[in-house]
C-alpha atoms as one frame of an Amber mdcrd trajectory, in Angstrom:
protein
  66.329 118.321 209.937  68.548 115.562 208.275  66.929 113.045 206.744  68.170
 109.441 205.531  66.434 107.299 203.254  63.496 109.343 203.276  63.453 109.663
 206.916  63.737 112.448 209.281  66.170 112.239 211.919  65.011 113.199 215.406
  66.986 115.855 217.300  68.598 114.123 219.931  68.427 115.827 223.433  71.806
 117.277 223.808  71.180 118.809 220.484  68.239 120.773 221.839  70.203 121.736
 224.872  72.712 123.112 222.598  70.590 124.902 220.172  68.853 126.750 223.837
  72.245 127.087 225.208  73.435 129.105 221.771  69.799 130.949 221.882  70.225
 132.119 225.183  72.972 133.625 224.701  72.169 135.846 221.423  69.182 136.893
 223.114  71.045 137.673 225.946  73.895 139.358 224.026  71.299 141.453 222.185
  69.247 142.387 224.977  72.656 144.278 226.481  73.344 145.735 223.642  69.522
 147.362 223.131  70.011 148.534 227.169  73.363 149.916 226.863  71.660 152.066
 223.235  68.727 153.017 225.442  71.201 153.957 228.574  71.094 157.865 228.896
  74.571 157.874 230.746  76.753 156.047 227.584  76.660 158.131 224.521  76.019
 156.599 221.701  78.952 157.635 219.727  81.265 155.783 222.341  78.523 152.588
 221.610  81.266 149.570 220.609  78.153 148.143 218.380  78.072 151.731 216.342
  82.379 151.648 215.985  82.878 151.125 212.392  85.382 147.726 211.960  88.131
 147.036 210.005  87.013 143.228 209.132  84.488 140.611 210.506  86.201 138.534
 212.433  88.017 141.462 213.778  85.615 142.988 214.803  84.077 139.729 216.517
  86.970 139.729 218.555  87.346 143.082 219.822  85.761 145.356 222.226  87.407
 148.944 223.616  90.763 147.149 224.710  91.300 145.537 221.672  90.653 141.529
 221.493  89.114 140.673 224.407  89.562 137.245 225.725  85.894 136.426 226.352
  84.952 136.900 222.696  88.369 135.109 221.607  87.517 132.453 223.842  83.502
 131.960 222.560  84.517 131.868 219.127  87.603 129.390 219.627  85.229 127.292
 221.658  82.280 127.461 219.295  84.097 126.838 215.644  85.770 123.680 217.541
  82.415 122.495 218.656  80.781 123.427 215.184  83.816 121.627 213.168  83.573
 118.457 215.638  79.495 118.551 215.702  79.457 118.844 211.152  81.885 116.564
 210.999  80.435 113.371 213.266  76.925 114.654 210.818  78.543 113.607 207.917
  80.562 110.473 209.264  77.532 109.235 210.463  75.603 109.848 207.455  78.198
 107.463 205.873  78.155 105.031 208.156  75.002 104.505 210.351  71.432 103.430
 208.610  69.381 104.432 211.491  67.970 108.371 210.824  67.690 108.786 214.613
  71.727 108.060 215.432  72.876 110.637 212.590  73.184 113.719 215.116  76.391
 113.127 217.349  75.795 113.027 221.085  77.286 115.899 223.083  79.316 114.821
 226.202  77.459 116.380 229.286  80.879 118.119 229.643  80.892 119.642 226.506
  77.572 121.305 227.210  78.320 122.773 230.378  81.876 124.010 229.011  79.461
 125.688 226.374  77.475 126.849 228.772  79.642 128.168 231.066  81.663 129.928
 227.775  78.359 131.616 227.299  77.714 132.812 230.317  81.271 134.568 230.526
  80.778 136.266 227.267  77.610 137.117 228.545  79.173 139.325 231.954  81.430
 140.627 230.426  79.336 141.848 227.810  77.814 143.424 230.350  80.315 145.750
 230.979  81.645 146.430 227.367  80.417 149.405 226.478  81.065 151.075 230.162
  84.674 150.994 230.110  86.646 154.033 229.309  87.987 154.658 225.867  91.518
 153.953 225.712  92.157 156.456 223.252  90.476 159.458 225.614  92.284 158.237
 229.137  95.485 158.329 227.145  94.916 161.998 225.886  93.965 162.898 229.424
  97.233 161.460 231.621  99.383 163.062 228.812
């Protein structure tokens, strides 16, 4: 929690919605990973999460088919919203005296966009480990 003049700031409703969207997305993604890992029809070696990566950013952005638009869009949207939010907090810490107004208010449109972005990410994540491996498919076509 944020504090100004030794007064703790209340977390506003929009911030709680944002935390809920983030927590739900994380739990959904983890559940999908666990379901894929325990699915006997998917070989463990072909699981995306078991594939050694190159860099952290590359791992976050890619699936079997390369950089996924759903992953890129989720990272970009979270980065933009995160920078905006932290900037808002820092500006408010310097200008607002009321501790309960330090956290910026997130517009309903931004929350909807975050929810839609997270839903698209989770929806497409379901299919990640069920896609054919492009390397194997290319070898079969020759």
